[in-house]
VODOGU-154738 format. One line per field, with one value per residue: x, y, z of N, C-alpha, C, CB in turn. Coordinates in nm, 4 decimals. Glycine has a CB too. Layout:
BEGIN
n.x c(X / ...) .
n.y c(Y / ...) .
n.z c(Z / ...) .
ca.x c(X / ...) .
ca.y c(Y / ...) .
ca.z c(Z / ...) .
c.x c(X / ...) .
c.y c(Y / ...) .
c.z c(Z / ...) .
cb.x c(X / ...) .
cb.y c(Y / ...) .
cb.z c(Z / ...) .
//
This chain:
BEGIN
n.x c(0.1132 / 0.0601 / 0.2504 / 0.1542 / 0.3035 / 0.4441 / 0.5454 / 0.7854 / 0.7127 / 0.8659 / 0.7155 / 0.6296 / 0.6390 / 0.7955 / 0.9256 / 0.7708 / 0.5537 / 0.3614 / 0.2908 / 0.1049 / 0.1781 / 0.1888 / 0.3888 / 0.4517 / 0.5431 / 0.7506 / 0.9013 / 0.8273 / 0.6398 / 0.2915 / 0.0592 / -0.1401 / -0.4573 / -0.4641 / -0.5942 / -0.9050 / -1.0198 / -1.2731 / -1.3250 / -1.3356 / -1.1397 / -0.9896 / -0.9046 / -0.9902 / -1.2520 / -1.4471 / -1.4741 / -1.3137 / -1.3214 / -1.1163 / -1.0416 / -1.1283 / -1.3376 / -1.1949 / -1.3129 / -1.5240 / -1.3656 / -1.4006 / -1.3664 / -1.2954 / -1.4904 / -1.4189 / -1.5928 / -1.6546 / -1.6461 / -1.8723 / -1.8556 / -1.6541 / -1.5713 / -1.6091 / -1.9239 / -2.1219 / -2.2598 / -2.3407 / -2.5265 / -2.4721 / -2.4004 / -2.1973 / -2.2211 / -2.1943 / -2.0154 / -2.0623 / -1.8831 / -1.7146 / -1.9524 / -1.9694 / -1.7102 / -1.6306 / -1.6799 / -1.6989 / -1.7336 / -1.5423 / -1.3581 / -1.3170 / -1.2955 / -1.0561 / -0.8717 / -0.9207 / -0.8120 / -0.5561 / -0.4923 / -0.5202 / -0.2778 / -0.0768 / -0.0933 / -0.0971 / 0.1577 / 0.3520 / 0.3157 / 0.4436 / 0.7349 / 0.7911 / 0.6251 / 0.5261 / 0.4719 / 0.2561 / 0.0223 / 0.0484 / 0.1094 / -0.1360 / -0.3253 / -0.1781 / -0.1290 / -0.3874 / -0.4329 / -0.2471 / -0.2842 / -0.6183 / -0.7020 / -0.8252 / -1.0770 / -1.0273 / -0.8604 / -1.0435 / -1.2338 / -1.0796 / -0.9879 / -1.2602 / -1.3206 / -1.1834 / -0.9562 / -1.1561 / -1.3064 / -1.5998 / -1.6894 / -1.6730 / -1.8493 / -2.1017 / -2.1384 / -2.1523 / -2.4016 / -2.5714 / -2.5764 / -2.5243 / -2.5033 / -2.3504 / -2.3186 / -2.2449 / -2.1062 / -2.1308 / -2.4007 / -2.3988 / -2.2437 / -2.4378 / -2.6496 / -2.8450 / -2.8063) .
n.y c(-0.1334 / 0.2215 / 0.4619 / 0.7741 / 1.0911 / 1.4286 / 1.6867 / 1.9487 / 2.2339 / 2.4829 / 2.8209 / 3.0788 / 3.3287 / 3.3225 / 3.1775 / 2.8739 / 2.6048 / 2.3545 / 2.0171 / 1.7370 / 1.4076 / 1.1080 / 0.8418 / 0.6516 / 0.3293 / 0.3148 / 0.5255 / 0.7711 / 1.0758 / 1.1414 / 1.3660 / 1.4422 / 1.5284 / 1.8544 / 1.8973 / 2.0455 / 2.3627 / 2.2660 / 2.0363 / 1.6705 / 1.4618 / 1.1757 / 0.9630 / 0.8635 / 0.6620 / 0.8100 / 1.0641 / 1.2876 / 1.6134 / 1.8097 / 2.1060 / 2.3138 / 2.5807 / 2.8663 / 2.9240 / 3.2333 / 3.4507 / 3.6356 / 3.9533 / 4.0223 / 4.1559 / 4.4073 / 4.4343 / 4.7869 / 4.7865 / 4.9751 / 4.9620 / 5.0523 / 5.2925 / 5.6345 / 5.7361 / 6.0131 / 6.3066 / 6.5375 / 6.7222 / 6.7614 / 7.0041 / 7.2822 / 7.4683 / 7.7993 / 8.0002 / 8.2861 / 8.4906 / 8.4326 / 8.4600 / 8.7411 / 8.8682 / 8.7666 / 8.8365 / 9.0970 / 9.3017 / 9.2085 / 9.2528 / 9.5157 / 9.5898 / 9.4924 / 9.6077 / 9.8842 / 9.8662 / 9.7831 / 10.0140 / 10.2073 / 10.1484 / 10.1474 / 10.4180 / 10.5206 / 10.4576 / 10.5563 / 10.8055 / 10.8930 / 10.8466 / 10.9349 / 11.1835 / 11.3207 / 11.1137 / 11.0107 / 11.0351 / 10.8650 / 10.5852 / 10.5158 / 10.4617 / 10.2430 / 10.0535 / 9.9482 / 9.8651 / 9.6354 / 9.4865 / 9.4390 / 9.4500 / 9.5579 / 9.6082 / 9.7019 / 9.9281 / 10.1587 / 10.1480 / 10.2737 / 10.4861 / 10.6043 / 10.6298 / 10.7772 / 10.9569 / 11.1543 / 11.1078 / 10.9949 / 11.2468 / 11.3883 / 11.2760 / 11.3040 / 11.5886 / 11.6902 / 11.5494 / 11.7055 / 11.6926 / 11.8286 / 11.8398 / 12.0151 / 12.0555 / 12.1429 / 12.3798 / 12.4664 / 12.5528 / 12.7459 / 12.9324 / 12.9903 / 13.1012 / 12.9444 / 12.8494) .
n.z c(0.0088 / -0.0963 / 0.0541 / 0.2446 / 0.2990 / 0.4290 / 0.2368 / 0.2037 / -0.0064 / -0.2550 / -0.2749 / -0.5552 / -0.5153 / -0.2993 / -0.0001 / 0.1644 / 0.1450 / 0.2977 / 0.1269 / 0.1089 / -0.0403 / -0.2283 / -0.1611 / -0.4513 / -0.5726 / -0.7159 / -0.5994 / -0.6901 / -0.6340 / -0.5774 / -0.6043 / -0.3130 / -0.2488 / -0.0272 / 0.3099 / 0.3389 / 0.4939 / 0.6836 / 0.5895 / 0.6070 / 0.7373 / 0.6102 / 0.7227 / 0.9838 / 1.1277 / 1.2357 / 1.1450 / 1.1789 / 1.2014 / 0.9508 / 1.0317 / 1.3050 / 1.3383 / 1.5135 / 1.8826 / 1.9354 / 2.1075 / 2.3964 / 2.5491 / 2.8494 / 3.0556 / 3.3592 / 3.5946 / 3.7898 / 4.0861 / 4.3272 / 4.5712 / 4.7267 / 4.6976 / 4.8570 / 4.9987 / 4.8588 / 4.9971 / 4.9397 / 4.6657 / 4.3480 / 4.2244 / 4.3772 / 4.7183 / 4.6879 / 4.9453 / 5.1488 / 5.1532 / 4.9321 / 4.7229 / 4.7756 / 4.7531 / 4.5133 / 4.2592 / 4.0447 / 4.2280 / 4.4610 / 4.2799 / 4.2834 / 4.5392 / 4.5797 / 4.4058 / 4.5421 / 4.7780 / 4.7664 / 4.5862 / 4.8268 / 5.0055 / 4.8423 / 4.7840 / 5.0409 / 5.1022 / 4.9019 / 4.9542 / 5.2064 / 5.1340 / 4.8900 / 4.8170 / 4.5678 / 4.3774 / 4.4411 / 4.3002 / 4.0148 / 4.1318 / 4.2789 / 4.1015 / 3.9591 / 4.1272 / 4.2118 / 3.9444 / 3.8825 / 4.0942 / 4.0878 / 3.7694 / 3.5165 / 3.6139 / 3.9132 / 3.8583 / 3.6967 / 3.9299 / 4.1014 / 3.9428 / 3.9438 / 4.2059 / 4.4020 / 4.2474 / 4.1497 / 3.9355 / 3.9398 / 4.0916 / 3.8681 / 3.6976 / 3.8328 / 3.8538 / 3.5843 / 3.5414 / 3.6595 / 3.9941 / 4.1847 / 4.4701 / 4.6860 / 4.9750 / 5.3182 / 5.3480 / 5.0586 / 5.1038 / 5.3395 / 5.2033 / 5.0444 / 5.2057 / 5.3285 / 5.5666) .
ca.x c(0.0108 / 0.1653 / 0.2242 / 0.1459 / 0.3692 / 0.3923 / 0.6917 / 0.7770 / 0.7426 / 0.8717 / 0.6515 / 0.6538 / 0.6864 / 0.8852 / 0.8768 / 0.7778 / 0.3788 / 0.3486 / 0.2168 / 0.0952 / 0.2189 / 0.1762 / 0.5192 / 0.4168 / 0.6115 / 0.8651 / 0.9707 / 0.8476 / 0.5215 / 0.1926 / 0.0187 / -0.2599 / -0.5560 / -0.4915 / -0.7498 / -0.9424 / -1.0532 / -1.4333 / -1.3010 / -1.3576 / -1.0452 / -1.0730 / -0.7679 / -1.0296 / -1.3713 / -1.5617 / -1.4548 / -1.2737 / -1.3036 / -0.9917 / -1.0101 / -1.2177 / -1.2979 / -1.1922 / -1.4264 / -1.4805 / -1.3208 / -1.4885 / -1.3224 / -1.3499 / -1.5267 / -1.4031 / -1.6762 / -1.5839 / -1.7547 / -1.8651 / -1.8651 / -1.4743 / -1.5844 / -1.7250 / -2.0774 / -2.0955 / -2.3918 / -2.3631 / -2.5567 / -2.3764 / -2.4039 / -2.1487 / -2.2791 / -2.0983 / -2.0085 / -2.1373 / -1.7510 / -1.7105 / -2.0123 / -1.9266 / -1.5839 / -1.5238 / -1.6888 / -1.6765 / -1.7256 / -1.4360 / -1.1765 / -1.3387 / -1.2153 / -0.9242 / -0.8577 / -0.9566 / -0.7431 / -0.4136 / -0.4549 / -0.4918 / -0.2069 / 0.0422 / -0.0504 / 0.0122 / 0.3094 / 0.4211 / 0.3058 / 0.5422 / 0.8422 / 0.7802 / 0.4666 / 0.4901 / 0.4390 / 0.0973 / -0.0932 / 0.0736 / 0.1239 / -0.2543 / -0.3713 / -0.0954 / -0.1334 / -0.4728 / -0.4426 / -0.2082 / -0.3779 / -0.7125 / -0.7053 / -0.8831 / -1.1754 / -0.9514 / -0.8313 / -1.1123 / -1.2903 / -0.9789 / -1.0382 / -1.4051 / -1.3603 / -1.0221 / -0.9433 / -1.2748 / -1.3597 / -1.7466 / -1.7400 / -1.7094 / -1.9217 / -2.2044 / -2.1574 / -2.1699 / -2.5856 / -2.6622 / -2.6199 / -2.4246 / -2.5761 / -2.3125 / -2.2710 / -2.2409 / -1.9904 / -2.2042 / -2.5379 / -2.3965 / -2.2267 / -2.6168 / -2.6973 / -2.9369 / -2.8176) .
ca.y c(-0.0297 / 0.3156 / 0.5745 / 0.9328 / 1.1923 / 1.5804 / 1.7170 / 2.1082 / 2.2913 / 2.6441 / 2.9186 / 3.1367 / 3.4519 / 3.3343 / 3.1009 / 2.7483 / 2.5413 / 2.1690 / 1.9357 / 1.5906 / 1.2974 / 0.9803 / 0.7723 / 0.5490 / 0.2043 / 0.3464 / 0.6499 / 0.9079 / 1.1478 / 1.1779 / 1.4777 / 1.4396 / 1.6746 / 1.8694 / 1.8659 / 2.1591 / 2.3763 / 2.2315 / 1.8993 / 1.5729 / 1.3748 / 1.0415 / 0.8277 / 0.7897 / 0.5881 / 0.8681 / 1.1820 / 1.4508 / 1.7422 / 1.8745 / 2.2265 / 2.3857 / 2.7306 / 2.9123 / 3.0030 / 3.3593 / 3.5291 / 3.7245 / 4.0542 / 4.0611 / 4.3265 / 4.4005 / 4.5939 / 4.8477 / 4.7739 / 5.1611 / 4.9735 / 5.1125 / 5.4454 / 5.7044 / 5.7944 / 6.1623 / 6.3292 / 6.6904 / 6.7394 / 6.8033 / 7.1667 / 7.2771 / 7.5762 / 7.9119 / 8.0597 / 8.4017 / 8.5154 / 8.4106 / 8.5070 / 8.9221 / 8.8953 / 8.6770 / 8.8547 / 9.2196 / 9.3470 / 9.1485 / 9.3113 / 9.6712 / 9.5715 / 9.4836 / 9.7245 / 9.9629 / 9.8229 / 9.7912 / 10.1629 / 10.3149 / 10.1145 / 10.2112 / 10.5841 / 10.5631 / 10.4231 / 10.6136 / 10.9203 / 10.9411 / 10.8713 / 11.0339 / 11.2487 / 11.3788 / 11.0048 / 10.9188 / 11.0438 / 10.7861 / 10.4777 / 10.4368 / 10.3808 / 10.1228 / 9.9613 / 9.8870 / 9.7676 / 9.5318 / 9.4061 / 9.3621 / 9.4355 / 9.7010 / 9.6644 / 9.7602 / 10.0386 / 10.2075 / 10.1804 / 10.3623 / 10.6612 / 10.6690 / 10.7117 / 10.8680 / 11.0749 / 11.2899 / 11.0929 / 11.0103 / 11.3845 / 11.5003 / 11.2278 / 11.3715 / 11.7253 / 11.7182 / 11.5108 / 11.8022 / 11.6067 / 11.9007 / 11.8664 / 12.1543 / 11.9972 / 12.2008 / 12.4797 / 12.5115 / 12.5951 / 12.8390 / 13.0378 / 13.0994 / 13.1869 / 12.8839 / 12.8474) .
ca.z c(-0.0013 / -0.0734 / 0.2379 / 0.2508 / 0.3550 / 0.3630 / 0.1809 / 0.1980 / -0.1789 / -0.2901 / -0.3625 / -0.6752 / -0.4722 / -0.1786 / 0.0981 / 0.1451 / 0.1771 / 0.3161 / 0.0098 / 0.0783 / -0.1634 / -0.1902 / -0.2395 / -0.5288 / -0.5456 / -0.8229 / -0.5539 / -0.7118 / -0.5661 / -0.6489 / -0.5058 / -0.2661 / -0.2234 / 0.0855 / 0.3220 / 0.3140 / 0.5730 / 0.7136 / 0.5066 / 0.7004 / 0.7454 / 0.5637 / 0.7776 / 1.1040 / 1.0805 / 1.2936 / 1.0509 / 1.2987 / 1.0628 / 0.9294 / 1.0656 / 1.3506 / 1.3453 / 1.6763 / 1.9533 / 1.9363 / 2.2843 / 2.4552 / 2.6118 / 2.9753 / 3.0807 / 3.4823 / 3.6748 / 3.9243 / 4.2218 / 4.3726 / 4.7353 / 4.8076 / 4.6982 / 4.9221 / 4.9187 / 4.8478 / 5.0443 / 4.8710 / 4.5174 / 4.2523 / 4.2462 / 4.4922 / 4.6964 / 4.7199 / 5.0803 / 5.1076 / 5.1740 / 4.7702 / 4.6852 / 4.7819 / 4.6949 / 4.4468 / 4.1362 / 4.0389 / 4.3532 / 4.4980 / 4.2269 / 4.3313 / 4.7124 / 4.6046 / 4.3575 / 4.6180 / 4.9154 / 4.6778 / 4.5634 / 4.9478 / 5.0398 / 4.7521 / 4.7929 / 5.1482 / 5.1406 / 4.8100 / 4.9605 / 5.2794 / 5.0755 / 4.7092 / 4.7629 / 4.4113 / 4.2697 / 4.5091 / 4.1928 / 3.9923 / 4.2481 / 4.3242 / 3.9898 / 3.8967 / 4.2198 / 4.1867 / 3.8216 / 3.8974 / 4.2138 / 4.0351 / 3.6523 / 3.4656 / 3.7103 / 4.0048 / 3.8232 / 3.6675 / 4.0659 / 4.1473 / 3.9077 / 3.9757 / 4.3496 / 4.4599 / 4.1481 / 4.1272 / 3.8240 / 4.0148 / 4.1271 / 3.7771 / 3.6440 / 3.9162 / 3.8595 / 3.4769 / 3.5371 / 3.7528 / 4.1023 / 4.2527 / 4.6193 / 4.7535 / 5.1186 / 5.4078 / 5.2843 / 4.9789 / 5.1831 / 5.4030 / 5.1358 / 4.9648 / 5.3045 / 5.3988 / 5.7360) .
c.x c(0.0624 / 0.1253 / 0.1991 / 0.2371 / 0.3812 / 0.5568 / 0.6750 / 0.7860 / 0.7576 / 0.7751 / 0.6923 / 0.7067 / 0.7979 / 0.8368 / 0.8291 / 0.6034 / 0.4549 / 0.2343 / 0.1875 / 0.1042 / 0.2271 / 0.2765 / 0.4621 / 0.5493 / 0.7417 / 0.9420 / 0.9486 / 0.6921 / 0.4323 / 0.1116 / -0.0988 / -0.3556 / -0.5253 / -0.6241 / -0.7790 / -1.0215 / -1.2646 / -1.4206 / -1.3487 / -1.1728 / -1.1027 / -0.9560 / -0.8899 / -1.1983 / -1.4686 / -1.5906 / -1.4446 / -1.2565 / -1.1516 / -0.9261 / -1.1420 / -1.2226 / -1.2987 / -1.2779 / -1.4177 / -1.4739 / -1.3751 / -1.3692 / -1.3509 / -1.3483 / -1.5378 / -1.5221 / -1.6263 / -1.7006 / -1.7722 / -1.8849 / -1.7486 / -1.4953 / -1.6464 / -1.8723 / -2.0582 / -2.2277 / -2.4333 / -2.4462 / -2.4479 / -2.3445 / -2.3201 / -2.1878 / -2.1700 / -2.1108 / -2.0331 / -2.0282 / -1.7680 / -1.7904 / -2.0248 / -1.7954 / -1.5119 / -1.5881 / -1.6339 / -1.6639 / -1.5873 / -1.3076 / -1.2137 / -1.2280 / -1.1102 / -0.8143 / -0.7928 / -0.8039 / -0.5955 / -0.3729 / -0.3907 / -0.3678 / -0.1034 / 0.0289 / -0.0121 / 0.1524 / 0.4099 / 0.4471 / 0.3779 / 0.6926 / 0.8991 / 0.6503 / 0.4225 / 0.4222 / 0.3042 / 0.0240 / -0.0810 / 0.0639 / -0.0371 / -0.3302 / -0.3087 / -0.1014 / -0.2750 / -0.5179 / -0.3626 / -0.2674 / -0.5090 / -0.7761 / -0.7772 / -1.0069 / -1.1374 / -0.9406 / -0.9355 / -1.2432 / -1.1852 / -1.0482 / -1.1631 / -1.4067 / -1.2967 / -0.9763 / -1.0299 / -1.3106 / -1.5175 / -1.7573 / -1.7539 / -1.8335 / -2.0898 / -2.2343 / -2.1887 / -2.3716 / -2.5938 / -2.6472 / -2.5255 / -2.5177 / -2.5109 / -2.2780 / -2.2975 / -2.2327 / -2.1348 / -2.3564 / -2.4976 / -2.3536 / -2.3562 / -2.6669 / -2.8334 / -2.9130 / -2.7562) .
c.y c(0.0984 / 0.4363 / 0.7215 / 1.0157 / 1.3335 / 1.6274 / 1.9125 / 2.1161 / 2.4903 / 2.7189 / 3.0172 / 3.2546 / 3.4516 / 3.2531 / 2.9540 / 2.6819 / 2.4045 / 2.1012 / 1.7849 / 1.5485 / 1.1900 / 0.9389 / 0.6455 / 0.4013 / 0.2304 / 0.4469 / 0.7481 / 0.9582 / 1.1697 / 1.2592 / 1.4373 / 1.5320 / 1.7236 / 1.8739 / 2.0043 / 2.2297 / 2.3702 / 2.0694 / 1.8416 / 1.5008 / 1.2174 / 0.9023 / 0.7859 / 0.7738 / 0.7647 / 1.0614 / 1.3183 / 1.5571 / 1.7900 / 1.9843 / 2.2877 / 2.5402 / 2.7718 / 2.9571 / 3.1517 / 3.3766 / 3.6236 / 3.8532 / 4.0434 / 4.1460 / 4.3376 / 4.5125 / 4.6379 / 4.8371 / 4.9668 / 5.1418 / 5.0588 / 5.2733 / 5.5127 / 5.7552 / 5.9622 / 6.2418 / 6.4399 / 6.6471 / 6.7817 / 6.9232 / 7.1891 / 7.4305 / 7.6608 / 7.9507 / 8.2022 / 8.4694 / 8.5692 / 8.4591 / 8.6674 / 8.9476 / 8.8304 / 8.7095 / 9.0068 / 9.3292 / 9.3147 / 9.2261 / 9.4302 / 9.6649 / 9.5467 / 9.5591 / 9.8443 / 9.9975 / 9.8750 / 9.9304 / 10.2691 / 10.2559 / 10.1690 / 10.3577 / 10.6352 / 10.5666 / 10.5060 / 10.7888 / 10.9245 / 10.9150 / 10.9665 / 11.0895 / 11.2625 / 11.2632 / 10.9426 / 10.9208 / 10.9487 / 10.6050 / 10.4629 / 10.3786 / 10.2328 / 9.9949 / 9.8891 / 9.8352 / 9.6578 / 9.4393 / 9.3416 / 9.3794 / 9.5940 / 9.7314 / 9.7483 / 9.9024 / 10.1605 / 10.2498 / 10.2932 / 10.4930 / 10.7084 / 10.7145 / 10.8085 / 10.9469 / 11.1539 / 11.2882 / 11.0853 / 11.1699 / 11.4748 / 11.4718 / 11.3152 / 11.5020 / 11.7617 / 11.6594 / 11.6382 / 11.7357 / 11.7147 / 11.9352 / 12.0021 / 12.0856 / 12.1304 / 12.3694 / 12.5794 / 12.5993 / 12.7371 / 12.9866 / 13.1042 / 13.1514 / 13.1033 / 12.8554 / 12.9056) .
c.z c(-0.0145 / 0.0360 / 0.1888 / 0.3344 / 0.3123 / 0.3587 / 0.1941 / 0.0129 / -0.1534 / -0.3435 / -0.4459 / -0.6035 / -0.3410 / -0.0895 / 0.0667 / 0.2219 / 0.1880 / 0.2037 / 0.0581 / -0.0092 / -0.1136 / -0.2783 / -0.2912 / -0.5242 / -0.6479 / -0.7497 / -0.5848 / -0.6463 / -0.6718 / -0.5569 / -0.4201 / -0.1953 / -0.0673 / 0.1745 / 0.3782 / 0.4829 / 0.5846 / 0.6263 / 0.6379 / 0.6384 / 0.7241 / 0.6045 / 0.9106 / 1.0579 / 1.1285 / 1.2394 / 1.1413 / 1.1430 / 1.0616 / 1.0174 / 1.1244 / 1.3910 / 1.5187 / 1.7302 / 1.9351 / 2.1088 / 2.2546 / 2.5627 / 2.7626 / 3.0369 / 3.2625 / 3.5224 / 3.8036 / 4.0107 / 4.3121 / 4.5450 / 4.8154 / 4.8299 / 4.7934 / 4.9339 / 4.9729 / 4.9151 / 5.0145 / 4.7305 / 4.4716 / 4.2571 / 4.3825 / 4.5126 / 4.7536 / 4.8554 / 5.0423 / 5.1089 / 4.9836 / 4.6875 / 4.6525 / 4.7118 / 4.5479 / 4.2693 / 4.0899 / 4.1644 / 4.4727 / 4.4495 / 4.2988 / 4.4543 / 4.6824 / 4.5276 / 4.4393 / 4.7314 / 4.8508 / 4.6926 / 4.7105 / 4.9753 / 4.9620 / 4.7784 / 4.9174 / 5.1899 / 5.0408 / 4.9026 / 5.1129 / 5.2456 / 4.9561 / 4.7249 / 4.6327 / 4.3319 / 4.3372 / 4.4345 / 4.1111 / 4.0544 / 4.2634 / 4.2036 / 3.9220 / 4.0206 / 4.2078 / 4.0339 / 3.8468 / 3.9751 / 4.1357 / 3.8996 / 3.6474 / 3.5848 / 3.8478 / 3.9532 / 3.7639 / 3.8255 / 4.1384 / 4.1093 / 3.9559 / 4.1313 / 4.3782 / 4.3524 / 4.1258 / 4.0146 / 3.8471 / 4.0334 / 3.9450 / 3.6608 / 3.6687 / 3.8523 / 3.7010 / 3.4663 / 3.6435 / 3.8921 / 4.2096 / 4.4183 / 4.7233 / 4.8815 / 5.1626 / 5.4320 / 5.1905 / 5.0032 / 5.2836 / 5.3360 / 5.0911 / 5.0903 / 5.3379 / 5.5476 / 5.8320) .
cb.x c(-0.0749 / 0.2028 / 0.4126 / 0.0175 / 0.4712 / 0.2598 / 0.7180 / 0.9392 / 0.5428 / 0.9621 / 0.5902 / 0.5324 / 0.5588 / 0.8990 / 0.7767 / 0.9397 / 0.2169 / 0.2744 / 0.3164 / 0.0177 / 0.3467 / 0.0401 / 0.6612 / 0.3948 / 0.5094 / 0.8124 / 1.0705 / 0.8845 / 0.5557 / 0.1268 / -0.0198 / -0.2499 / -0.7545 / -0.4402 / -0.8023 / -1.0430 / -0.9616 / -1.5770 / -1.1290 / -1.5445 / -0.9787 / -1.1140 / -0.5329 / -0.9918 / -1.4145 / -1.5276 / -1.5861 / -1.0378 / -1.4133 / -1.0033 / -0.9502 / -1.2418 / -1.4248 / -1.1163 / -1.4259 / -1.5861 / -1.1551 / -1.6145 / -1.3745 / -1.3334 / -1.7205 / -1.2479 / -1.8498 / -1.5196 / -1.6477 / -2.0423 / -1.8574 / -1.2929 / -1.6429 / -1.6966 / -2.2716 / -2.0726 / -2.4100 / -2.1885 / -2.6648 / -2.4073 / -2.5774 / -1.9965 / -2.4177 / -2.1187 / -1.8661 / -2.2560 / -1.6327 / -1.7214 / -2.0657 / -1.8982 / -1.5060 / -1.5336 / -1.8276 / -1.7639 / -1.8509 / -1.4453 / -1.1144 / -1.5241 / -1.2547 / -0.9016 / -0.9743 / -1.0963 / -0.7585 / -0.4272 / -0.6100 / -0.6016 / -0.2271 / 0.0302 / -0.1646 / -0.0097 / 0.3397 / 0.3214 / 0.1593 / 0.5153 / 0.8571 / 0.7767 / 0.4455 / 0.6385 / 0.5750 / 0.0076 / -0.1018 / 0.1456 / 0.2188 / -0.3515 / -0.3669 / 0.0881 / -0.1047 / -0.5438 / -0.3985 / -0.1152 / -0.4418 / -0.7977 / -0.7768 / -0.9573 / -1.2496 / -0.8207 / -0.7452 / -1.1327 / -1.3035 / -0.8296 / -1.0581 / -1.5367 / -1.3499 / -0.8718 / -0.9195 / -1.2337 / -1.2977 / -1.7560 / -1.5965 / -1.5720 / -1.8923 / -2.1579 / -2.0239 / -2.0323 / -2.6650 / -2.8366 / -2.5739 / -2.3733 / -2.5508 / -2.4405 / -2.1031 / -2.1630 / -1.8289 / -2.2107 / -2.5967 / -2.3274 / -2.1456 / -2.7953 / -2.7156 / -2.9611 / -2.7987) .
cb.y c(-0.0291 / 0.3763 / 0.5933 / 0.9709 / 1.1531 / 1.7058 / 1.6343 / 2.2038 / 2.2358 / 2.6736 / 2.9728 / 3.1530 / 3.5303 / 3.4656 / 3.1731 / 2.6963 / 2.5538 / 2.1210 / 1.9301 / 1.5367 / 1.3106 / 0.9142 / 0.7360 / 0.6294 / 0.0580 / 0.4068 / 0.6608 / 0.9464 / 1.2852 / 1.0680 / 1.6101 / 1.3650 / 1.6370 / 1.9483 / 1.7245 / 2.1372 / 2.4823 / 2.3787 / 1.8480 / 1.4640 / 1.4015 / 1.0526 / 0.9183 / 0.8851 / 0.3904 / 0.8424 / 1.1911 / 1.4377 / 1.9122 / 1.9240 / 2.2987 / 2.3233 / 2.8336 / 2.9962 / 2.9760 / 3.4652 / 3.5707 / 3.6093 / 4.1664 / 4.0164 / 4.3806 / 4.4252 / 4.5747 / 5.0151 / 4.6192 / 5.2897 / 4.8182 / 5.0929 / 5.4888 / 5.7646 / 5.6972 / 6.2060 / 6.3165 / 6.7857 / 6.8285 / 6.7829 / 7.2335 / 7.2233 / 7.5863 / 8.0330 / 8.0344 / 8.4563 / 8.3558 / 8.2945 / 8.4556 / 8.9888 / 8.8620 / 8.4734 / 8.8246 / 9.2466 / 9.2949 / 9.0148 / 9.3450 / 9.7165 / 9.4543 / 9.3627 / 9.7510 / 9.8976 / 9.6260 / 9.7538 / 10.2306 / 10.3249 / 10.0130 / 10.1795 / 10.6800 / 10.5242 / 10.2480 / 10.6027 / 10.9718 / 10.8991 / 10.7786 / 10.9221 / 11.3845 / 11.4291 / 10.8791 / 10.9636 / 11.1627 / 10.8471 / 10.5351 / 10.5266 / 10.4740 / 10.1811 / 10.0248 / 9.9497 / 9.8275 / 9.5457 / 9.5295 / 9.3639 / 9.2926 / 9.6890 / 9.5508 / 9.6879 / 10.0041 / 10.1268 / 10.0307 / 10.3383 / 10.6955 / 10.5501 / 10.6460 / 10.7606 / 11.0475 / 11.4410 / 10.9789 / 10.9216 / 11.4704 / 11.5383 / 11.0903 / 11.3921 / 11.8018 / 11.6408 / 11.3056 / 11.8112 / 11.4128 / 12.0561 / 11.7075 / 12.2853 / 11.9263 / 12.1387 / 12.3657 / 12.4086 / 12.4433 / 12.7954 / 13.0064 / 12.9793 / 13.3500 / 12.7755 / 12.7479) .
cb.z c(0.1079 / -0.2154 / 0.3748 / 0.2974 / 0.3630 / 0.4874 / -0.0276 / 0.3034 / -0.3203 / -0.3746 / -0.3073 / -0.7810 / -0.4385 / -0.1191 / 0.1502 / 0.2229 / 0.0218 / 0.5058 / -0.1339 / 0.0981 / -0.2400 / -0.1987 / -0.1368 / -0.6845 / -0.5803 / -0.9762 / -0.5671 / -0.8894 / -0.4926 / -0.7096 / -0.5820 / -0.2119 / -0.2392 / 0.0906 / 0.4293 / 0.1716 / 0.5937 / 0.6238 / 0.4347 / 0.6727 / 0.8774 / 0.3560 / 0.8663 / 1.2662 / 1.1925 / 1.4751 / 0.9402 / 1.4425 / 1.0937 / 0.8146 / 0.9491 / 1.4330 / 1.2452 / 1.7160 / 2.1054 / 1.8441 / 2.3513 / 2.5583 / 2.5517 / 3.0409 / 2.9880 / 3.5249 / 3.7186 / 3.9170 / 4.3734 / 4.2846 / 4.7978 / 4.6658 / 4.5968 / 4.9270 / 5.0007 / 4.6781 / 5.1669 / 4.8284 / 4.4762 / 4.1362 / 4.2646 / 4.5042 / 4.7503 / 4.6349 / 5.1632 / 5.1865 / 5.2449 / 4.7320 / 4.7341 / 4.9555 / 4.8005 / 4.5183 / 4.1050 / 3.9625 / 4.3976 / 4.4522 / 4.0194 / 4.3916 / 4.8274 / 4.5967 / 4.3203 / 4.6770 / 4.9703 / 4.5058 / 4.5035 / 5.0892 / 5.0585 / 4.5803 / 4.7550 / 5.2192 / 5.1229 / 4.6458 / 4.9302 / 5.3963 / 5.0555 / 4.5265 / 4.7985 / 4.3182 / 4.2455 / 4.6291 / 4.1126 / 3.9771 / 4.4079 / 4.4101 / 3.8938 / 3.8601 / 4.3531 / 4.2452 / 3.6865 / 3.9206 / 4.3501 / 4.1164 / 3.5976 / 3.2792 / 3.7513 / 4.0257 / 3.7476 / 3.5451 / 4.1609 / 4.0814 / 3.7482 / 3.9475 / 4.4684 / 4.5010 / 4.0384 / 4.1459 / 3.7594 / 4.1829 / 4.2613 / 3.7012 / 3.6843 / 4.0643 / 3.9276 / 3.3828 / 3.6157 / 3.7036 / 4.0859 / 4.1426 / 4.7154 / 4.7659 / 5.1484 / 5.4444 / 5.1475 / 4.9179 / 5.2972 / 5.4968 / 5.0355 / 4.8741 / 5.2513 / 5.3345 / 5.7834) .
//
């Protein structure tokens, strides 16, 4: 009976492949059809398939448990404190600019009073940005008085009433 063996054959594009051959009595080889994927082998009575599809592998999903996490009793929105509401926005910048301007004006006024008028707005701008600069100019540099005077809100005060003969 002829025997079947597997030999290596060179392919055209390079590389090798395996081929089943039947060895004849003369010693020559006769190609035997290789088993096809899904085909049945003829060597066993039960007919074990030559190729079985690999079972699809599932990615293992690791579920994170929430048991180790501390429970957060707060709502999703954090509540702002009264301090951050007052000093957090524009009002806070105004207060910061005014404070820096007054400190700079006092300090520069002690050593070089001629630069006090320049030091106040610069310190207000450095400390609180444009909002601090506008607040300092509006309140301390007389800009607020010029605006109210132009609008006709000249209250005059005590001296003006005395001069007019009111008191």
